[in-house]
Every structure is written in C-alpha cells, then in structure tokens.
C-alpha positions as CSV (number, residue, x, y, z in Angstrom):
1,Q,18.2,-6.8,1.3
2,V,15.5,-4.2,1.1
3,Q,14.1,-2.1,3.9
4,L,10.5,-0.9,3.7
5,V,8.9,1.8,5.9
6,E,5.2,2.4,5.7
7,S,3.4,5.4,7.0
8,G,0.2,7.4,6.7
9,G,-2.3,5.2,8.4
10,G,-4.8,6.3,11.0
11,L,-8.4,6.5,12.0
12,V,-10.9,7.8,9.5
13,Q,-14.6,7.9,9.2
14,P,-16.5,6.0,6.5
15,G,-16.3,7.9,3.2
16,G,-13.0,9.5,4.1
17,S,-9.6,9.3,2.5
18,L,-6.0,8.5,3.5
19,R,-2.7,8.5,1.6
20,L,-0.2,5.8,2.5
21,S,3.5,6.1,1.8
22,C,6.2,3.5,1.7
23,V,9.9,4.4,1.4
24,A,12.3,1.7,0.2
25,S,16.0,1.5,0.7
26,G,18.8,-1.0,0.2
27,T,18.5,-1.8,-3.5
28,I,17.5,-0.3,-6.8
29,F,14.0,1.0,-6.6
30,S,13.1,2.3,-10.1
31,T,13.3,-1.0,-11.9
32,R,11.1,-3.0,-9.4
33,T,7.4,-3.7,-9.3
34,M,6.0,-2.4,-6.1
35,A,2.8,-3.7,-4.3
36,W,0.5,-2.9,-1.4
37,F,-1.0,-5.7,0.6
38,R,-3.3,-5.6,3.6
39,Q,-4.2,-7.9,6.4
40,A,-7.4,-7.6,8.4
41,P,-7.9,-9.2,11.8
42,G,-8.4,-12.9,11.5
43,K,-7.8,-12.9,7.7
44,E,-5.0,-13.7,5.4
45,R,-2.8,-11.0,3.9
46,E,-4.2,-10.0,0.5
47,L,-2.9,-8.1,-2.5
48,V,-4.4,-4.7,-2.9
49,A,-2.5,-3.0,-5.8
50,T,0.6,-3.2,-7.9
51,I,2.6,-0.8,-10.0
52,T,5.3,-1.8,-12.4
53,A,8.5,0.0,-13.2
54,I,6.9,1.7,-16.2
55,G,3.7,2.6,-14.3
56,S,1.3,-0.1,-15.2
57,R,-1.2,-0.6,-12.4
58,N,-3.5,-3.4,-11.2
59,Y,-6.0,-3.5,-8.4
60,A,-8.0,-5.9,-6.4
61,D,-11.7,-5.8,-7.4
62,S,-12.6,-4.7,-3.9
63,V,-10.6,-1.4,-4.2
64,K,-10.9,-0.7,-7.9
65,D,-12.1,2.9,-8.6
66,R,-11.4,3.9,-5.0
67,F,-7.7,3.4,-4.5
68,T,-4.8,4.7,-6.6
69,I,-1.3,3.4,-6.5
70,S,1.6,5.6,-7.7
71,R,5.3,5.9,-7.3
72,D,8.0,8.6,-7.2
73,N,11.3,7.0,-8.2
74,T,13.3,10.1,-7.2
75,K,12.0,9.6,-3.6
76,R,12.1,5.8,-3.7
77,T,8.5,5.9,-2.5
78,V,5.3,4.2,-3.5
79,Y,2.0,5.7,-2.5
80,L,-1.6,4.4,-2.0
81,Q,-4.3,7.0,-2.2
82,M,-7.4,5.6,-0.6
83,N,-10.8,7.3,-1.2
84,S,-14.4,6.3,-0.2
85,L,-13.1,4.2,2.6
86,N,-15.4,1.8,4.3
87,P,-15.1,-0.4,7.5
88,E,-14.1,-3.4,5.3
89,D,-10.9,-1.5,4.4
90,T,-9.7,-1.7,8.1
91,A,-6.4,-3.6,8.1
92,V,-2.7,-3.2,8.5
93,Y,-1.3,-2.1,5.2
94,Y,2.1,-3.3,3.9
95,C,4.2,-2.6,0.9
96,R,6.4,-5.1,-0.9
97,M,9.1,-5.0,-3.5
98,N,8.9,-7.7,-6.2
99,G,11.8,-10.2,-5.8
100,F,12.4,-9.6,-2.1
101,D,10.9,-11.5,0.8
102,S,10.8,-8.5,3.1
103,W,8.0,-6.8,4.9
104,G,7.9,-3.5,6.7
105,Q,6.2,-2.9,10.0
106,G,3.0,-1.9,8.2
107,T,0.7,1.0,8.9
108,Q,-2.7,0.6,10.6
109,V,-5.8,1.9,8.8
110,T,-9.0,1.9,10.8
111,V,-12.3,3.0,9.2
112,S,-14.9,3.6,11.9
113,S,-17.5,6.2,12.9
C-alpha cells in the first residue's frame, strides 16, 4: 500500500499564494502518475491537477493558469503551487497516486479576508 501525507495548507487572503506538498511512501514513486484533488464543504471531491511520470501536466479549467503541479522524485514528493487564490478554492486538498485506492488526511486551504 501507499502512504500519503499532505501539508502546506492554511488561511490566506484572496489573491494570495500557497504551496502544498505531498510525500509518498510504501511503493515506487517515480513511475506513477500523481494527482491533487480537493473537496469543498457540501461538494464532491474533484480532480484539480495531474502529473505523469514524465512530467506531463493537466489541470481543471477552474485552476488553469493559477495552479502548477510539480514533482521531485528524489524526495518522493508532489507539489501544488497555488496563486491568485479566491474563496472558491477553499477546500481540503488531497493527493493521490494512480493505481492505489489510498487517501491521506488532506490539508485544509481557506481563502478569506
């Protein structure tokens, strides 16, 4: 199984930035597609961004041009740089490794003035 630990969330004002991190352990990291999801109160969990083993990226339309997903295979870590945050980005953010039905505890992001 894979273990995922997210961090980096917090309270930020509209227009601000945060960088989330997710460290994976328990299996090979470098060959797996990684993803960030988020779940806002009262809403279903949604896919935010993905990055393949060779670095190809995809984003949800709602975060395109504001968020950047990246990875460091030497650190077994996937990142989500979030810029120009707005209140609609408020959610618990989770990472996920393709092929495994495991979720971490998530990290809370709150965008509010």
